[in-house]
Each structure stands twice: as structure tokens, then as C-alpha cells.
LUMDREN-83067 format. One record per residue (C-alpha): x, y, z; residue number from 0. Coordinates in nm, 2 decimals, decimal comma, always signed. Layout:
residues N
X:Y:Z:NUM $
...
END
This chain:
residues 330
+0,00:+0,00:+0,00:0 $
+0,14:+0,34:-0,10:1 $
+0,16:+0,64:+0,12:2 $
-0,09:+0,92:+0,05:3 $
-0,17:+1,25:+0,20:4 $
-0,49:+1,35:+0,38:5 $
-0,65:+1,53:+0,08:6 $
-0,58:+1,24:-0,16:7 $
-0,71:+0,99:+0,10:8 $
-1,04:+1,18:+0,14:9 $
-1,08:+1,21:-0,23:10 $
-1,05:+0,84:-0,28:11 $
-1,28:+0,76:+0,01:12 $
-1,54:+1,01:-0,12:13 $
-1,54:+0,85:-0,47:14 $
-1,60:+0,51:-0,32:15 $
-1,88:+0,64:-0,10:16 $
-2,04:+0,80:-0,41:17 $
-2,05:+0,47:-0,59:18 $
-2,17:+0,28:-0,28:19 $
-2,46:+0,52:-0,20:20 $
-2,55:+0,53:-0,57:21 $
-2,57:+0,15:-0,59:22 $
-2,77:+0,12:-0,26:23 $
-3,02:+0,38:-0,39:24 $
-3,04:+0,18:-0,72:25 $
-3,15:-0,13:-0,52:26 $
-3,41:+0,07:-0,34:27 $
-3,55:+0,22:-0,66:28 $
-3,55:-0,12:-0,83:29 $
-3,76:-0,26:-0,54:30 $
-4,00:+0,03:-0,61:31 $
-4,01:-0,06:-0,98:32 $
-3,88:+0,28:-1,08:33 $
-3,58:+0,10:-1,24:34 $
-3,66:-0,20:-1,45:35 $
-3,48:-0,45:-1,66:36 $
-3,15:-0,60:-1,55:37 $
-2,96:-0,43:-1,27:38 $
-2,61:-0,54:-1,17:39 $
-2,47:-0,37:-0,86:40 $
-2,11:-0,28:-0,79:41 $
-2,13:-0,29:-0,41:42 $
-1,80:-0,43:-0,28:43 $
-1,59:-0,37:-0,59:44 $
-1,56:+0,01:-0,56:45 $
-1,19:+0,01:-0,51:46 $
-1,13:-0,12:-0,86:47 $
-1,30:+0,15:-1,05:48 $
-1,18:+0,43:-0,82:49 $
-0,82:+0,30:-0,81:50 $
-0,78:+0,26:-1,19:51 $
-0,97:+0,56:-1,32:52 $
-0,83:+0,80:-1,07:53 $
-0,49:+0,78:-1,24:54 $
-0,62:+0,84:-1,59:55 $
-0,63:+1,17:-1,79:56 $
-0,97:+1,31:-1,89:57 $
-0,89:+1,23:-2,26:58 $
-0,83:+0,86:-2,19:59 $
-1,11:+0,63:-2,28:60 $
-1,28:+0,37:-2,06:61 $
-1,50:+0,08:-2,16:62 $
-1,71:-0,09:-1,89:63 $
-1,89:-0,41:-1,84:64 $
-2,27:-0,46:-1,77:65 $
-2,17:-0,38:-1,40:66 $
-2,05:-0,04:-1,50:67 $
-2,23:+0,23:-1,29:68 $
-1,92:+0,29:-1,09:69 $
-1,70:+0,31:-1,40:70 $
-1,93:+0,57:-1,55:71 $
-1,95:+0,78:-1,24:72 $
-1,57:+0,78:-1,19:73 $
-1,52:+0,88:-1,56:74 $
-1,72:+1,19:-1,51:75 $
-2,07:+1,09:-1,61:76 $
-2,30:+1,27:-1,37:77 $
-2,52:+1,08:-1,13:78 $
-2,81:+1,28:-1,27:79 $
-2,74:+1,14:-1,62:80 $
-2,69:+0,79:-1,48:81 $
-3,02:+0,78:-1,28:82 $
-3,21:+0,94:-1,57:83 $
-3,09:+0,67:-1,80:84 $
-3,19:+0,40:-1,56:85 $
-3,53:+0,56:-1,53:86 $
-3,57:+0,56:-1,91:87 $
-3,57:+0,93:-1,93:88 $
-3,45:+1,14:-2,23:89 $
-3,20:+1,32:-2,01:90 $
-3,01:+1,00:-1,95:91 $
-2,67:+0,96:-2,09:92 $
-2,81:+0,73:-2,36:93 $
-3,14:+0,92:-2,39:94 $
-3,31:+0,65:-2,17:95 $
-3,27:+0,39:-2,45:96 $
-2,99:+0,19:-2,29:97 $
-3,07:+0,15:-1,93:98 $
-2,84:+0,01:-1,66:99 $
-2,62:-0,20:-1,88:100 $
-2,57:+0,05:-2,16:101 $
-2,43:+0,37:-2,02:102 $
-2,23:+0,57:-2,28:103 $
-2,09:+0,92:-2,29:104 $
-1,89:+1,05:-2,59:105 $
-1,82:+1,37:-2,40:106 $
-1,65:+1,18:-2,11:107 $
-1,50:+0,92:-2,34:108 $
-1,69:+0,64:-2,16:109 $
-1,78:+0,37:-2,41:110 $
-2,01:+0,12:-2,24:111 $
-2,18:-0,06:-2,07:112 $
-2,20:-0,38:-2,27:113 $
-2,47:-0,64:-2,21:114 $
-2,28:-0,93:-2,36:115 $
-2,00:-1,09:-2,16:116 $
-1,66:-0,97:-2,29:117 $
-1,81:-0,75:-2,56:118 $
-1,61:-0,45:-2,45:119 $
-1,27:-0,61:-2,50:120 $
-1,24:-0,59:-2,88:121 $
-1,34:-0,23:-2,89:122 $
-1,08:-0,15:-2,63:123 $
-0,82:-0,29:-2,87:124 $
-0,97:-0,10:-3,17:125 $
-0,98:+0,24:-2,99:126 $
-0,62:+0,19:-2,87:127 $
-0,51:+0,10:-3,22:128 $
-0,68:+0,41:-3,36:129 $
-0,50:+0,63:-3,11:130 $
-0,17:+0,47:-3,19:131 $
-0,22:+0,52:-3,57:132 $
-0,32:+0,88:-3,52:133 $
-0,03:+0,96:-3,29:134 $
-0,26:+1,04:-2,99:135 $
-0,11:+1,03:-2,64:136 $
-0,41:+0,85:-2,50:137 $
-0,48:+0,52:-2,32:138 $
-0,79:+0,30:-2,35:139 $
-0,89:+0,10:-2,05:140 $
-1,11:-0,20:-2,09:141 $
-1,28:-0,35:-1,78:142 $
-1,39:-0,71:-1,78:143 $
-1,51:-0,98:-1,54:144 $
-1,36:-1,32:-1,47:145 $
-1,62:-1,49:-1,68:146 $
-1,51:-1,30:-1,99:147 $
-1,17:-1,46:-1,98:148 $
-1,33:-1,78:-2,10:149 $
-1,46:-1,61:-2,41:150 $
-1,28:-1,65:-2,75:151 $
-1,29:-1,27:-2,80:152 $
-1,07:-1,23:-2,49:153 $
-0,79:-1,45:-2,64:154 $
-0,83:-1,29:-2,98:155 $
-0,80:-0,94:-2,83:156 $
-0,50:-1,02:-2,62:157 $
-0,32:-1,17:-2,92:158 $
-0,39:-0,86:-3,14:159 $
-0,32:-0,61:-2,86:160 $
+0,02:-0,77:-2,82:161 $
+0,09:-0,80:-3,19:162 $
-0,01:-0,44:-3,26:163 $
+0,15:-0,31:-2,94:164 $
-0,15:-0,09:-2,86:165 $
-0,18:+0,16:-2,57:166 $
-0,44:-0,04:-2,38:167 $
-0,49:-0,13:-2,01:168 $
-0,70:-0,43:-1,95:169 $
-0,85:-0,46:-1,60:170 $
-1,01:-0,79:-1,49:171 $
-1,24:-0,75:-1,20:172 $
-1,22:-1,11:-1,07:173 $
-1,50:-1,14:-0,82:174 $
-1,47:-1,52:-0,83:175 $
-1,81:-1,59:-0,98:176 $
-1,92:-1,58:-1,35:177 $
-2,28:-1,52:-1,27:178 $
-2,34:-1,82:-1,05:179 $
-2,04:-2,03:-1,15:180 $
-1,74:-2,03:-0,91:181 $
-1,40:-1,95:-1,06:182 $
-1,26:-2,29:-1,00:183 $
-1,55:-2,45:-1,19:184 $
-1,50:-2,25:-1,51:185 $
-1,12:-2,18:-1,52:186 $
-0,86:-2,46:-1,52:187 $
-0,60:-2,18:-1,45:188 $
-0,76:-1,95:-1,18:189 $
-0,47:-1,70:-1,18:190 $
-0,62:-1,51:-1,47:191 $
-0,34:-1,26:-1,52:192 $
-0,13:-1,56:-1,64:193 $
-0,35:-1,59:-1,94:194 $
-0,27:-1,24:-2,06:195 $
+0,10:-1,30:-1,97:196 $
+0,10:-1,60:-2,21:197 $
+0,05:-1,35:-2,49:198 $
+0,35:-1,15:-2,39:199 $
+0,15:-0,88:-2,21:200 $
+0,29:-0,75:-1,88:201 $
+0,05:-0,87:-1,62:202 $
+0,00:-0,83:-1,24:203 $
-0,25:-0,95:-0,98:204 $
-0,35:-0,71:-0,70:205 $
-0,58:-0,69:-0,40:206 $
-0,89:-0,54:-0,55:207 $
-1,03:-0,46:-0,20:208 $
-0,75:-0,22:-0,14:209 $
-0,79:+0,10:-0,34:210 $
-0,43:+0,21:-0,27:211 $
-0,29:-0,12:-0,41:212 $
-0,51:-0,09:-0,72:213 $
-0,42:+0,27:-0,77:214 $
-0,05:+0,19:-0,73:215 $
-0,06:-0,09:-0,99:216 $
-0,27:+0,12:-1,23:217 $
-0,03:+0,41:-1,21:218 $
+0,26:+0,19:-1,29:219 $
+0,07:+0,04:-1,58:220 $
-0,03:+0,38:-1,72:221 $
+0,33:+0,51:-1,69:222 $
+0,45:+0,20:-1,88:223 $
+0,19:+0,23:-2,15:224 $
+0,25:+0,60:-2,20:225 $
+0,62:+0,55:-2,25:226 $
+0,57:+0,30:-2,53:227 $
+0,54:-0,02:-2,33:228 $
+0,24:-0,14:-2,52:229 $
-0,06:-0,32:-2,35:230 $
-0,08:-0,40:-1,98:231 $
-0,31:-0,63:-1,78:232 $
-0,42:-0,60:-1,42:233 $
-0,62:-0,87:-1,24:234 $
-0,80:-0,73:-0,93:235 $
-0,92:-0,98:-0,68:236 $
-1,25:-0,84:-0,55:237 $
-1,59:-0,95:-0,45:238 $
-1,95:-0,84:-0,50:239 $
-2,15:-0,82:-0,18:240 $
-2,48:-0,85:-0,36:241 $
-2,61:-1,11:-0,60:242 $
-2,51:-1,12:-0,97:243 $
-2,82:-0,91:-1,05:244 $
-3,14:-0,81:-0,89:245 $
-3,31:-1,12:-1,04:246 $
-3,05:-1,35:-0,89:247 $
-3,16:-1,55:-0,57:248 $
-2,79:-1,59:-0,49:249 $
-2,82:-1,96:-0,38:250 $
-2,47:-2,06:-0,50:251 $
-2,27:-1,88:-0,22:252 $
-2,26:-1,95:+0,15:253 $
-2,36:-1,66:+0,38:254 $
-2,04:-1,72:+0,58:255 $
-1,83:-1,65:+0,26:256 $
-2,01:-1,33:+0,19:257 $
-1,97:-1,21:+0,55:258 $
-1,60:-1,30:+0,54:259 $
-1,55:-1,07:+0,24:260 $
-1,75:-0,80:+0,39:261 $
-1,49:-0,78:+0,67:262 $
-1,26:-0,65:+0,40:263 $
-1,49:-0,38:+0,27:264 $
-1,28:-0,14:+0,06:265 $
-1,44:+0,16:+0,22:266 $
-1,37:+0,04:+0,57:267 $
-1,02:-0,06:+0,46:268 $
-0,93:+0,29:+0,35:269 $
-1,11:+0,47:+0,63:270 $
-0,92:+0,26:+0,89:271 $
-0,59:+0,33:+0,71:272 $
-0,66:+0,70:+0,73:273 $
-0,77:+0,69:+1,09:274 $
-0,46:+0,51:+1,20:275 $
-0,25:+0,79:+1,05:276 $
-0,46:+1,07:+1,21:277 $
-0,59:+1,17:+0,86:278 $
-0,96:+1,10:+0,93:279 $
-1,20:+1,11:+1,22:280 $
-1,56:+1,01:+1,26:281 $
-1,69:+1,36:+1,19:282 $
-1,49:+1,39:+0,87:283 $
-1,61:+1,05:+0,76:284 $
-1,97:+1,15:+0,82:285 $
-1,92:+1,47:+0,63:286 $
-1,79:+1,29:+0,33:287 $
-2,07:+1,03:+0,35:288 $
-2,33:+1,30:+0,37:289 $
-2,19:+1,48:+0,07:290 $
-2,22:+1,16:-0,12:291 $
-2,57:+1,09:+0,00:292 $
-2,68:+1,45:-0,09:293 $
-2,54:+1,42:-0,44:294 $
-2,72:+1,09:-0,50:295 $
-3,05:+1,22:-0,36:296 $
-3,03:+1,53:-0,59:297 $
-2,96:+1,30:-0,88:298 $
-3,27:+1,08:-0,80:299 $
-3,48:+1,39:-0,78:300 $
-3,36:+1,50:-1,11:301 $
-3,44:+1,17:-1,27:302 $
-3,78:+1,16:-1,11:303 $
-3,86:+1,50:-1,27:304 $
-3,69:+1,44:-1,61:305 $
-3,91:+1,39:-1,92:306 $
-3,97:+1,07:-2,11:307 $
-3,90:+1,08:-2,48:308 $
-4,22:+1,17:-2,68:309 $
-4,39:+0,87:-2,84:310 $
-4,35:+1,02:-3,18:311 $
-3,97:+1,01:-3,15:312 $
-3,94:+0,65:-3,03:313 $
-3,83:+0,53:-3,38:314 $
-3,54:+0,78:-3,39:315 $
-3,19:+0,62:-3,39:316 $
-3,33:+0,28:-3,50:317 $
-3,22:+0,36:-3,85:318 $
-3,02:+0,67:-3,95:319 $
-3,21:+0,94:-4,14:320 $
-3,10:+1,24:-4,34:321 $
-3,00:+1,52:-4,10:322 $
-2,91:+1,30:-3,81:323 $
-2,55:+1,19:-3,74:324 $
-2,32:+1,19:-4,04:325 $
-2,44:+1,37:-4,35:326 $
-2,55:+1,12:-4,61:327 $
-2,37:+1,11:-4,94:328 $
-2,54:+1,12:-5,27:329 $
END
């Protein structure tokens, strides 16, 4: 764990609190049927998104998974735009058409949200290749779950990323379950970073419940990539405290296992680290937490009041039409 100052510690703690309070509120709103469809919560995994994205530049690109609310929030997409999207409102970041699994923001260079396992990995390679060919000093980060490592597109993408030496950072959020299938039941080699290493990509495994460990590994990876080191792979060992999705009865895990991981809550880990170094007290923690809660409540209120897309416009964007998007050629 790297040493940090008080301000940086409070910043990282606040970012994780923002994600946690957002996800908790999503669960409440889903129970009220204000959010529908599939909903995959990031509770327990906050240290990964915060640790990785905190070291990026604004112009770097990020691609998420279907469990991407935290990625989007950290990349700069507002909580208002995220909640409006999940409410199906036109003020959502995808105009209410994508929902929970399809958050996008060209402005913030956040490219998904992908409903298909591993679907964000090939675009990560493509965007990084485009930046290399255009001489841009940018990095593309592609998040993935442990289940995606079993997909053919993972192996194809690792191979091409290494062959083309693209400026891409691949981040595997290994929460030990591909939906309801335990890691040791779907991977003959459970150390997933070794799979990327087999393609000649520098790869490391870190404690994904420790935001400082993730941030340290991500900063080293980013520095290596920016200095021409090519692609890099980080496997973050983490754990989701909630079920795979709100539809999931979560019958495949023992309660004792979940409680054991909760003892390593990334928010508590960082808060305790700061307390031991006299950089945080209970009052300061409560202030940060209240700020996060206030932001989320304001976002929910915004989404409640936002407008739905008029019925007469529902066929927009299904097919491109003259005057929308790229100008049509004769």
C-alpha cells in the first residue's frame, strides 16, 4: 500500500462512497419498480473503478462491463445522467434507451456498458489502435469480469493487442463468480493474469479490495503504456457483496463466505488506514458520506422530474435518417 496525503485519501474515500450510495439507492429504486430490466450492482468492488480511473487523464477512454455504474461515475458521467438513464428518461446519458447496462458518454470518453460478456474487450483494442495510428497520447482502459476470460474474444483481443503493441490497459475484476459459477469451476487456471501474460503482455495480480494497491498498480501500468510499453493487464481480486443481478436469488454462495469478504470492505479498509494515520476522524467520515448521499438524492430527484421521450420520437436512432448523425452522401 502506497503512502498518500490527507486530501488524496479523502478524495478516494469520497469517490468510493459516491459509488456505494448510488448503488444502494439503485437497489431501493428497483424494489419500487422505478428502475426496470436487469440491474447489476457494484457494491464491494468500488476500489477497482476508483483506483484505476483516478490515475487516468480526462482524454483517456474507458469501456465498462454490464456492471458499470461505478466506472461511468468515476469517468465523469454525472449521477443525474446515470439515474435518468436507468429511469428511461430522455435526459439519460443514452437518452433513456440503454438503461443500466448501456451507459455511454462520448463527452466523457466512456464507451459502455456492454450487455454481452466480454463485448467491451475488442473495442478496447480497436480504440487503442486508432490512437496509436493517429499519434494520440491516450490510453484506452477496458474492464472485464472473470467470466469474460473464458470467451474467445478475450484471447483474440489479447493476441492482437500484443501483436499491434496498442496503448491499452485491460483490467479484470475477478470477483470469483461468473454469474453463479465459481471461478474454480470455469477456469482450469484460476490465476487469470497468467492468461494475458501468455500473450507477452505485462500482467499483475493485486488486492482489489485495497484502493491504494489498485491505484499503485494502475499508475505503474499507465506510466509503462505512455512510455511506449504497449498493452498491460491487471487482475484485481475483488468480491461483489450483492447477488449477480437483482433477479438472482444468490443460492450458490454461503452466507459465511459473503460475510468474510464484507470484513474486507474497501471503504472500511481505506477509512481505517486514514484513521490510524490521524488523517480521518468520525466527523470527517460522516461529512464525506453525507456529501455523497446528498449528491445521489439530488440525482434521483432530477431523474424523477426528467421527461420521457415523446412517443412520436421512439423510432429515432433505430435507422439513421438524413440530417441525423453523419451527413448522407449522394
